[in-house]
Structure formats: C-alpha cells, structure tokens
N, C-alpha and C positions, 0 to 999 in steps of 0.2 A: 853724513851720507844721506842722500836723498832717497825718498821712497821710490820703489820701482813702479812701473805703469800698472802692474797687476795689483800691487798694494794700494795704490791710489784709487783704482777702480773698486777694490773691496771696501775701502773707507767710504767712498761716495755712495756705494750701494747700501752699506749699513746705515748711513745717515738717512738715505731715502726711505729705507724700510722702517726705521725707528720713527721717523716723522709721520709717515702714513699710518702706522700701527697706533701711535699715540692718539692721533685725531680720531681714528675709528673706535679706540677703546673709550675715549671720553664720551663719544656719541652713544655707544652701546652701554657703557658701564654706568652712566649717570642715572637713567631710569631704573636700572637694576638696583643700584645702591640706594636710591630714594625709596623704592618699594621695600627693600630689606630693612631699612632703617625705620620704617613706619611702625607704630604700635602693633603688637600681635593681634591677629583676628580672634574673635571669640569662638570661631568655628574650628574644631579640632583638625578637620581635613585641610583647611587653608593654612593652619599653623604648621602642620606636617609638611605641606607642599613648600612653604617658605623655607623650612629647615633643609629640605632636600636641595632646593635651588642654591641656598647658601653653601651647602657642602660641595655641590658640583662646581660652583664658582671658585671655591677655595682649593679644590683638589689638586691643581697644578703646583701648589706650594709644596706638597709632600710626595706627589707622584714622580718617580724617576723620569727625566725627559725622554729617555729612550723608549720607555713604555708608552708615554703619551704620543711620541712621534710614530711608534709602530702602529698604534690603533688608528691614528689619523691617516697614516699611509694606507691602511686597509680600507678605511672608509672612503678615501679619495681615489683609490685604485680603480681599475677597469671593472672589477666585480663588486665594488662597494656601492652602497646606495648613493653617496655623494658623487662618486665618479660616474655612475650611470646617469644621474641627473645632469651633471655638467656636460656629458657627452650628448644627451638628448637635447640640450639647449644649444648645442653647437659650440660650446666653450672649450671642448677638449678635456684633458685630464689636468688636475692641479699639481700633482707631485712633480718635483724638479722644474718648477716654474716660479717666477717672482710672485705671482698671485697665490700660489700654494704657500710660499713663505709668509705672506701677509696673513692668510687665514690661520695658519699654525701659530704664528706669533701673537695674534689677537687672543687666541685661546690660552696660550701658555702664559702670557703676561696679564691676563684678566684680573687675577686677585690683587696684583700690585696697583691696580687702578680702582677697583671696586671697594676694597677694604678702606683705604683712606677716605674715599667719598662717603662710604657708609658711616664711618666714625664721625665725619664732619656733619653729616645730616642728622645723625642721632644726637649730637651735642647741641643742636639748635633747640631740640625739644618741641613741644606742641604749642606752647604759649604764643610765640610770635605768629604762628600760622592761624591760631584762633583769633588773635588780635586783628590780623589782616582780614579774616572772614567777617568780623564785626563791622569792618569798614566797607563791607560789600565787595571785597575783592574775590574774584573767582579763584578756584584752586590753581589754575594755570598762572594767573596774575600774581598770586601769593608766592608761588614757586619761583617765578622769574624775578620778582622785585624784593622778596624777603629771603627765601631759602638760598638761592644762588649766591647773592652777595655775602651772606653770613658764612657760607661754606667755601669762600674763596681760598683760604689756606689749604683746605683739603683738596681742591682742584689743582693747586700748584704742586702739592706733594704727589698727587696721583699722576700728573703729567710728567713730572721729573722722574719718578720711579718707573713708570711705564716705559718712557724713552730709554732710560739707563738699562733697564732689564732687557729690553729688546736688543740693545747694542751688544750685550754680553752673551746672548744665546749661543748654544753650541749643539747640544744633543738633539733638540727638536729640528734645528736647522739642518743638521747632518742627515736625519732620517727623511725629512720632507723635501729639502732643497738639493741635497747632494753637495757637490763641490764644483760647480760649473763656472769657470772664470767669466766675469762680466755679466753673468746671468743670475746665479744663486750663490756665488762665493762671497760671503760676508767676512767681516773682520776676524771673527773667531776661527773661521776655516782657514783664512790666510795665515794666521799664527800657527795653526796645526800643520799646515803644509811646510812652513819654514822649519818647524821642529823635526818633522819627519825627514827633511832633507839635510838636517844638521846645520841649518843656517841660523845659528843662535843669535847672531848680531841683528839680523832682520827680525827674528822673533822677539828679541828684547825691545826693539824700537816700538813694535806694534803693541806688545803686551804691556810695556811700561806706560805707553800713552793711555791704554785702557785702564790701567791701575790708577794713574793720576786722575783721569776723568771720573772714575767711580768714587774715589776718595773725595774729590772736590764736590761732587754732587751731594754726598752724605754730609760733608762738612757744612755746606751751604744750608741744607735743610735743617740741621740741628742748631746752627747758629741763629736761624730765623725762627726757631721753635716750631718748625713744620715737620720734623723728623718723625718716622714711624715709631710707635710705642713698642719698646722691646718686649 
C-alpha cells in the first residue's frame, strides 16, 4: 500500500527539518564542544562557568520533552522575551511554525551532537596542538588542519545521531509545532494521528520504517566503531 499524500508530506518535512537542524547543530556545537574539551582553566570562576555550560547543554538528555517544550513555548510566546524580540524584528512568533520547530529541535538535539564532538576533541589531547604550534601554526590553522581531521569519527557520529534524534522527536515537536499538515506535521505526529484514528496499518508502516531507520543508524555506527559509549 502506498503512502498517502499527508504521510509523504510528513516524511519530506521531517527530512528537511532533520537536515537543517543537523547542519546548524554542527556549526553551533563544534565551538562549544571544542571549548568544553579544552583543559580546565586555573581560575575557579571560569571552571564553574564551564561546568554550568556543560550541564545546560546536557540538560535535554534528562529533561522531559514536554517540560522543555513548555518553557520554549513560554519564551517564544507573545509575552516571552524571545517572542517579543522576534515581533520587534518583524519576524512574528515562532510557535507553530517551521522556524520554531528548527529552534526547538536544535536545543533538544544539542547534546547528541556536542557530546560526541567533545569526546573526539578530548581524545586528541594537547600534544598534536602543541606540535602544530611549534611549527608556527596559528590556533585557527592548528584547529582546521590538525583537530578537525583527527576528530572526523566524532563528527560522523554527531551528525548521524543529531539527524536521527531529530527525525524521532515528538514531545517538543507537539508543544512547539503543533500538528499542522504540510507546515509542522512531522513523521512522529503523523504516526500519532494514525494511532488516534485507529489506522494501525498506516501507523505500522511509518513506525516500522522509523524503527528500521533507527536500528540501521546504530548498527552502522557500532560496526564502524563510532557508536556512543554506553
């Protein structure tokens, strides 16, 4: 049986969302992970600040999605600071829009990108960077020519996990995006709609595809030795 037009639209929207979020996460998460992986500062205040940042980045791993989605909804709403800013800039409100889904997804999937990158950067150690410095490489040159190539497995793991996690989102998507067909209705919401309507065959098709996709992602990562450390 073929997918319905609504299901196809949900799949395409999910892929678009996951692709965009993954690119943004790599751009945002790389400097954060690099900074977190660097040796601790001798200053107590800076060490404490780094600890707080690390905790904030990791928070979505243990915070219930509904809680995160609720506070993002408050922040992005008409009375929230983010909502007031976007309205002042003429951008309107982010909730129940694709842009809102992107922002919420970036925040929710952040630890799935930052942690693999942080571990990859930490595994490099300081010796390669010191060796590059002795050859008169600038910090930026050393980062680009030494750190990034050595951290390649971490980037692959981060990209795959960030993409896969975004594909499977539900709670945050429901709170921020709602369930608007063709606009914010992603794959997880389409499955939910089929279950509510007792359309189990359609739900099985979508859920089964998502299950196979998730298992294939993890199998590939572990077979290549890039899987997350349990």
